[in-house]
C-alpha positions in Angstrom: 110.4 97.7 171.9 109.1 100.2 174.4 111.2 102.2 176.9 109.2 103.1 180.1 110.6 105.9 182.2 109.5 106.4 185.8 110.3 109.7 187.7 109.4 110.6 191.3 110.6 112.6 194.3 110.4 109.4 196.4 112.2 106.1 195.7 109.6 104.1 197.6 106.9 105.1 195.2 109.0 104.0 192.2 109.8 100.7 193.9 106.2 100.0 194.8 105.0 100.8 191.3 107.7 98.5 189.8 106.7 95.7 192.0 103.0 96.1 191.0 103.8 96.6 187.3 106.4 93.9 186.8 104.3 91.4 188.7 101.4 91.9 186.3 103.5 91.7 183.1 106.1 89.1 184.1 104.1 86.1 182.8 103.3 87.4 179.3 105.9 89.9 178.2 109.7 89.9 178.1 111.3 92.9 179.8 114.8 94.1 180.5 115.6 96.0 183.7 114.7 98.0 185.8 117.7 100.3 185.7 118.1 103.1 188.2 119.9 106.3 187.3 121.7 108.4 189.9 119.5 110.7 191.9 119.6 114.4 190.9 119.9 116.9 193.8 119.1 120.5 193.3 120.1 122.9 196.1 118.6 126.3 196.6 119.5 129.2 199.0 116.8 131.7 199.9 117.2 135.0 201.7 114.8 135.1 204.5 115.2 138.8 205.3 116.7 140.7 202.3 116.6 144.1 203.9 118.2 143.9 207.3 120.0 140.7 208.0 121.7 139.3 204.9 123.1 136.3 206.8 119.8 134.8 207.5 119.3 132.2 204.8 117.4 129.0 204.3 118.8 126.2 202.3 116.5 123.7 200.4 117.2 120.7 198.3 115.1 118.6 195.9 115.9 115.0 195.1 114.7 113.4 191.9 114.8 109.7 191.3 114.5 108.0 187.9 114.4 104.5 186.7 113.6 102.8 183.4 113.1 99.5 181.8 112.4 98.0 178.4 109.5 95.8 177.1 110.5 93.6 174.1 107.2 92.3 172.9 103.9 94.0 173.4 100.4 94.1 172.1 97.3 96.3 172.2 96.3 95.0 175.6 99.7 96.0 177.1 99.3 99.5 175.7 95.9 99.8 177.2 97.3 98.6 180.6 100.0 101.3 180.4 97.6 104.1 179.5 95.1 103.0 182.3 97.9 102.9 185.0 99.6 106.1 183.8 98.2 108.4 186.5 99.6 106.9 189.7 100.1 109.4 192.5 103.6 110.6 192.8 105.1 108.8 189.8 105.5 110.3 186.4 105.3 107.7 183.7 106.6 108.2 180.1 107.0 105.7 177.4 108.7 105.8 174.0 108.6 103.4 171.1 112.0 102.3 169.9 
């Protein structure tokens, strides 16, 4: 069994990759998922002018999205497919053997 984890800053990129990926493997392999985890939001406050005006600050936030799914049965062709499609722009793909 393989656990495939997708991480991105944009949920649309994860969904488009899942549509492409699951459409290609649906016929041959059994899969469980996809499961979406809650988004992680990191908030930062930056001082714009640290010397004179301490009240002028900028606030930033970074949202990170994550989803995963499992593949039950796989072969060497599937592993080649994962490695070939691993470098999709904007989506970080990790896989673990369980």
